[in-house]
Every structure is written in structure tokens, then in C-alpha cells.
Backbone as JSON, one array per atom type, in Angstrom:
{
  "sequence": "MVVIPLFLQSTVGLKGEVEATAAFAVWLEHLTGATMLEQFPDVSHYLKAWDELTAAALSPAASERFIRDLAEDIT",
  "N": [[-84.3, -70.96, -22.66], [-82.52, -73.98, -22.58], [-81.07, -76.98, -23.93], [-80.11, -79.79, -22.18], [-78.03, -82.5, -22.43], [-79.49, -85.67, -21.89], [-78.07, -87.85, -20.76], [-76.28, -86.65, -19.02], [-77.5, -86.1, -16.6], [-77.3, -88.32, -14.87], [-74.57, -88.4, -14.71], [-73.77, -86.23, -13.16], [-75.22, -86.71, -10.94], [-77.87, -85.83, -10.6], [-81.26, -86.24, -10.09], [-83.78, -85.24, -9.72], [-85.79, -82.23, -9.77], [-83.9, -79.31, -9.58], [-83.16, -76.3, -8.02], [-81.12, -73.63, -7.66], [-80.6, -70.88, -5.62], [-79.65, -67.38, -5.49], [-78.99, -66.85, -2.92], [-77.66, -68.98, -1.95], [-79.16, -71.42, -1.53], [-80.82, -74.51, -1.96], [-83.57, -75.97, -3.47], [-85.12, -78.97, -3.46], [-87.16, -81.15, -5.2], [-88.73, -84.21, -4.83], [-89.71, -87.71, -4.98], [-91.05, -88.24, -2.53], [-91.63, -85.81, -1.37], [-90.29, -82.64, -0.53], [-87.21, -80.85, -0.13], [-85.25, -78.4, 1.48], [-82.06, -77.14, 1.15], [-79.69, -75.34, 2.92], [-77.19, -74.96, 3.97], [-73.89, -74.13, 3.15], [-71.89, -76.2, 2.61], [-73.55, -78.33, 1.78], [-75.04, -77.17, -0.32], [-73.04, -76.48, -2.1], [-72.34, -78.75, -3.6], [-74.46, -78.95, -5.38], [-74.26, -76.54, -6.72], [-71.86, -76.95, -8.08], [-72.64, -79.12, -9.7], [-74.62, -77.84, -11.21], [-73.07, -75.97, -12.59], [-71.56, -77.74, -14.2], [-73.6, -78.89, -15.74], [-74.7, -76.65, -17.11], [-72.48, -75.87, -18.55], [-72.28, -77.98, -20.32], [-74.6, -77.8, -21.74], [-76.5, -77.16, -24.71], [-76.28, -74.17, -26.69], [-78.64, -71.4, -26.44], [-79.63, -70.87, -29.08], [-78.84, -73.2, -30.48], [-80.22, -75.07, -28.98], [-82.84, -74.38, -29.6], [-82.88, -75.02, -32.35], [-82.4, -77.79, -32.16], [-84.7, -78.69, -30.78], [-86.67, -77.9, -32.62], [-85.92, -79.49, -34.82], [-86.4, -82.06, -33.71], [-89.16, -81.91, -33.36], [-89.99, -81.72, -36.03], [-89.2, -84.23, -36.9], [-91.02, -85.93, -35.65], [-93.43, -85.28, -36.7]],
  "CA": [[-84.33, -72.38, -22.48], [-81.42, -74.7, -23.23], [-81.16, -78.43, -23.87], [-79.0, -80.46, -21.51], [-78.09, -83.91, -22.81], [-80.1, -86.49, -20.85], [-77.11, -88.71, -20.07], [-75.52, -85.9, -18.03], [-78.16, -86.08, -15.3], [-76.72, -89.33, -14.0], [-73.16, -88.11, -14.56], [-73.57, -85.32, -12.04], [-76.0, -87.17, -9.8], [-79.15, -85.15, -10.46], [-82.38, -87.09, -10.47], [-85.03, -84.49, -9.63], [-85.7, -80.82, -10.14], [-82.99, -78.59, -8.69], [-83.14, -74.86, -8.21], [-80.17, -72.96, -6.76], [-80.89, -69.45, -5.55], [-78.48, -66.54, -5.28], [-78.7, -66.83, -1.49], [-77.06, -70.27, -1.65], [-80.12, -72.4, -1.04], [-81.26, -75.43, -3.01], [-84.88, -76.56, -3.25], [-85.18, -80.25, -4.16], [-88.44, -81.84, -5.22], [-88.5, -85.63, -5.08], [-90.92, -88.54, -4.94], [-91.75, -88.24, -1.25], [-91.82, -84.46, -0.85], [-89.32, -81.64, -0.96], [-86.19, -80.55, 0.86], [-84.48, -77.19, 1.24], [-80.71, -77.16, 1.69], [-79.23, -73.96, 3.09], [-75.8, -74.93, 4.42], [-73.04, -74.08, 1.97], [-71.3, -77.49, 2.22], [-74.56, -79.11, 1.05], [-75.4, -76.44, -1.53], [-71.9, -76.41, -3.02], [-72.4, -79.9, -4.51], [-75.45, -78.64, -6.41], [-73.7, -75.46, -7.53], [-70.89, -77.59, -8.98], [-73.4, -79.89, -10.68], [-75.27, -76.88, -12.1], [-72.02, -75.45, -13.47], [-71.24, -78.78, -15.17], [-74.73, -79.04, -16.66], [-74.82, -75.49, -17.98], [-71.34, -75.89, -19.46], [-72.52, -79.01, -21.33], [-75.85, -77.53, -22.45], [-76.47, -76.48, -26.01], [-76.59, -72.74, -26.61], [-80.07, -71.19, -26.69], [-79.95, -71.03, -30.51], [-78.69, -74.61, -30.82], [-81.32, -75.76, -28.32], [-84.04, -74.12, -30.4], [-82.77, -75.84, -33.57], [-82.53, -79.19, -31.75], [-86.11, -78.95, -30.48], [-87.39, -77.77, -33.89], [-85.63, -80.7, -35.59], [-87.12, -83.17, -33.1], [-90.59, -81.74, -33.67], [-90.18, -82.06, -37.43], [-89.04, -85.67, -37.04], [-92.17, -86.69, -35.15], [-94.68, -84.89, -37.38]],
  "C": [[-83.14, -72.98, -23.22], [-81.65, -76.19, -23.05], [-79.91, -78.95, -23.19], [-79.09, -81.94, -21.87], [-78.54, -84.78, -21.64], [-79.08, -87.31, -20.09], [-76.34, -87.97, -18.99], [-76.19, -85.88, -16.67], [-77.57, -87.12, -14.37], [-75.24, -89.08, -13.78], [-72.91, -87.21, -13.36], [-74.47, -85.65, -10.86], [-77.33, -86.46, -9.59], [-80.26, -86.06, -10.94], [-83.71, -86.36, -10.41], [-84.82, -83.06, -10.08], [-84.82, -80.11, -9.12], [-83.04, -77.12, -9.03], [-82.18, -74.27, -7.19], [-80.45, -71.48, -6.79], [-79.61, -68.68, -5.29], [-78.08, -66.52, -3.81], [-78.11, -68.17, -1.03], [-78.02, -71.2, -0.9], [-80.51, -73.26, -2.23], [-82.6, -76.02, -2.58], [-84.95, -77.81, -4.1], [-86.59, -80.81, -4.06], [-88.17, -83.29, -5.59], [-89.79, -86.41, -4.84], [-91.71, -88.44, -3.65], [-91.94, -86.86, -0.65], [-90.8, -83.5, -1.41], [-88.37, -81.35, 0.21], [-85.5, -79.24, 0.49], [-83.13, -77.35, 1.92], [-80.21, -75.72, 1.77], [-77.78, -73.86, 3.55], [-74.88, -75.01, 3.22], [-72.37, -75.41, 1.63], [-72.26, -78.39, 1.45], [-74.85, -78.47, -0.3], [-74.27, -76.48, -2.56], [-71.88, -77.57, -4.01], [-73.34, -79.6, -5.67], [-74.97, -77.5, -7.31], [-72.69, -76.01, -8.53], [-71.61, -78.36, -10.08], [-74.07, -78.96, -11.68], [-74.26, -76.31, -13.08], [-71.66, -76.45, -14.56], [-72.36, -78.93, -16.2], [-74.83, -77.86, -17.62], [-73.64, -75.4, -18.95], [-71.56, -76.88, -20.6], [-73.76, -78.73, -22.18], [-75.59, -76.9, -23.81], [-76.76, -75.0, -25.79], [-78.09, -72.57, -26.81], [-80.45, -71.38, -28.16], [-79.86, -72.49, -30.93], [-79.8, -75.44, -30.18], [-82.61, -75.6, -29.12], [-84.02, -74.96, -31.68], [-82.99, -77.31, -33.25], [-84.0, -79.54, -31.51], [-86.94, -78.88, -31.76], [-87.17, -79.02, -34.74], [-86.35, -81.92, -35.03], [-88.6, -83.1, -33.44], [-90.87, -82.1, -35.12], [-90.09, -83.57, -37.65], [-90.27, -86.45, -36.61], [-93.48, -86.29, -35.82], [-94.68, -85.38, -38.81]]
}
């Protein structure tokens, strides 16, 4: 698990849950249902967004510290 800064979701245009598979498909869950994208021109936008999000995410160790610190702050 890694922490992705919340402000980045709007930066890359992600508003719902996104899952990109190795077969170049994206499953989107949204308020009115779900959509599967399978055409590479559509999927490529999500692959780029995923790359940007994972590059900006904290490392697993830093994410764990961040979550631990937040938990300590609220207890």
C-alpha cells in the first residue's frame, strides 16, 4: 500500500476507482455503474495517469510512517 497525495487526483483527472490490467483494459466504477475500456487510445490516458500517480506516491515505508503518524494524531 502507498499513499498518493489527495490533490493529485484532480491533477490527473481521476475521480473514481481505476484499475488497469496487463491486458490493457480499464475498469471504472462510478456513481451510475461501471464501464470497461479496452481500446488502447482510451486506456492509454489511464496508464499515463497511473504512471503520474505512482511516481508521486510515497514509498511503502514512507506511506506506513505517514499513516502511523496520522493515527497517532487522532488518538
